[in-house]
C-alpha angles and dihedrals in degrees: 000000000000116000116255095028115125128201135174114255112202118234092244091058091049089052089054089052089055091049091047091050091067090070106016138058119244088248091057093044090053091052092048099045105030091235116133116257093238090054090052091049089050092051091050093046090052089048091052093047101042108014089238134092097225130049111228122185118236090236127025122229134016118344114261116256093211115069123222089255091055092051091047088052090053090047091053090051091050092048092050095044112019092180093060116136123233093244088055090053087049092052093046092051091048090054090045100047105014090234125114111225125188117255090238090056090055093045092049092049090054092046089053087054091052100264120131134189115237132192118220122212096336093301119112110246126145113235114170117211131183121218121217115187108292100353134063117221112203115219092198127053120202111354130219122188115248091200131019096218121110112258118219116232 
């Protein structure tokens, strides 16, 4: 195999390499499988460290900018004042952490926790609700608008 070439090695094949390592040397495994010796050593090192052939991250994708503590703080604000606007959440979090987060980031964090934004009778008012299995439990009962201006999403 030419140096510098990369190819995907399926997890099943990596498991076979680990099984073969019980009776064979990495040099012999490389000759039998066509996998480079350094790759075999890396597979075996991963196996010794983790007990698995493949490293998988705990969470997929980009790391979250908001910590669990920040999201819990937002949840507490929503529980205390269900009619709170997103920009008010943004301001409170800025005062709390000193960091300015985008309103969409805050909204998405609450959505991941099960909160949704609802519109009431065609007027734009934020009512945060939490969904539990088959039923929706409203955290605000009977809403009045605090302001009459239209709120951007």
